[in-house]
C-alpha positions as CSV (number, residue, x, y, z in Angstrom):
1,M,0.0,0.0,0.0
2,A,1.3,3.5,-0.9
3,E,2.1,5.9,1.9
4,P,-0.3,8.9,2.2
5,R,1.0,12.2,0.9
6,P,2.4,14.4,3.6
7,D,0.2,17.3,4.6
8,W,2.7,19.9,3.3
9,L,2.7,18.3,-0.1
10,S,-1.0,18.3,-0.5
11,R,-1.2,22.0,0.3
12,L,1.2,23.1,-2.4
13,P,-0.3,25.7,-4.8
14,S,-0.6,24.7,-8.4
15,A,2.4,26.7,-9.6
16,W,4.7,25.1,-7.0
17,T,6.8,21.9,-6.9
18,Y,9.5,20.8,-4.5
19,G,13.0,19.4,-4.5
20,V,15.2,17.5,-2.1
21,R,18.9,18.3,-1.7
22,G,21.4,15.6,-1.2
23,D,21.4,16.3,2.6
24,G,17.7,15.7,2.8
25,R,16.6,19.4,3.0
26,I,13.4,20.2,1.2
27,F,13.0,23.4,-0.8
28,F,10.1,24.7,-2.8
29,I,10.1,25.8,-6.5
30,N,7.8,28.5,-7.9
31,E,7.7,27.5,-11.6
32,Q,5.9,30.8,-12.6
33,A,8.3,33.2,-10.9
34,Q,11.3,30.8,-11.5
35,S,12.4,31.1,-7.9
36,T,13.1,28.9,-4.9
37,T,12.6,29.1,-1.1
38,W,13.1,27.0,2.0
39,L,9.7,28.1,3.3
40,H,6.4,26.4,2.3
41,P,4.5,28.8,0.2
42,V,1.3,28.4,2.2
43,S,2.4,27.9,5.8
44,G,5.6,30.1,5.6
45,E,7.5,27.5,7.6
46,A,10.5,25.3,6.7
47,V,9.5,21.6,6.2
48,L,12.8,19.7,6.6
49,T,16.0,21.7,6.8
50,G,18.4,19.7,8.9
51,H,18.2,22.5,11.4
52,R,15.8,22.8,14.3
53,Q,13.1,25.2,15.3
54,T,13.1,26.1,19.0
55,P,10.3,27.8,21.0
56,D,12.5,30.9,21.7
57,L,12.8,31.8,18.0
58,P,10.3,33.8,15.9
59,T,8.4,32.3,13.0
60,G,10.6,31.6,10.0
61,W,13.8,31.2,12.2
62,E,15.8,28.1,12.9
63,E,18.9,27.2,14.9
64,G,21.8,25.7,13.1
65,Y,25.6,25.3,13.4
66,T,28.4,26.5,11.2
67,F,31.0,24.1,9.7
68,E,33.2,25.1,12.6
69,G,30.5,24.0,15.1
70,A,29.4,27.5,16.3
71,R,25.7,28.0,16.9
72,C,24.0,30.3,14.4
73,F,20.4,31.5,13.7
74,I,18.9,31.2,10.2
75,N,16.3,33.8,9.2
76,H,14.4,32.2,6.3
77,N,12.2,35.3,6.0
78,E,15.1,37.5,4.9
79,R,17.5,34.7,3.7
80,K,20.1,35.7,6.2
81,V,22.2,34.0,8.9
82,T,23.5,35.5,12.1
83,C,25.3,34.4,15.2
84,K,23.3,36.7,17.4
85,H,20.0,35.5,18.9
86,P,17.2,37.3,17.0
87,L,15.3,38.4,20.1
88,S,18.0,39.0,22.7
89,G,20.8,40.0,20.3
90,S,23.3,38.0,22.5
91,P,25.8,35.6,21.0
92,S,26.5,32.3,22.7
93,Q,30.1,31.9,24.0
94,D,31.1,29.7,21.0
95,N,30.1,32.4,18.6
96,C,32.1,35.4,19.9
97,I,34.8,34.9,17.3
98,F,32.3,35.0,14.4
99,V,30.2,38.0,15.6
100,V,33.1,40.5,15.2
101,N,32.3,41.0,11.5
102,E,28.6,41.3,11.8
103,P,27.0,44.8,11.4
């Protein structure tokens, strides 16, 4: 028996498809606009990114780690990454070396 379609897949608008990167991250493709995004076009949330959402982060944000192992915060809304917490503005101890160059 075939597995049921995931909820996020059944809610894709007609002009949208999706892709899966080699690392398992799901992204969405707007065929009309010829653009891509990590955020679901209806819910505005990331589906499977390899990162994690935590309750202390605003909608559209995830916690991740740099290749060096420092904690970072991913803002999918603006397609930016920062080593400062989006609400408190404070970096964690392992980020201090990376924050120096941030505006």
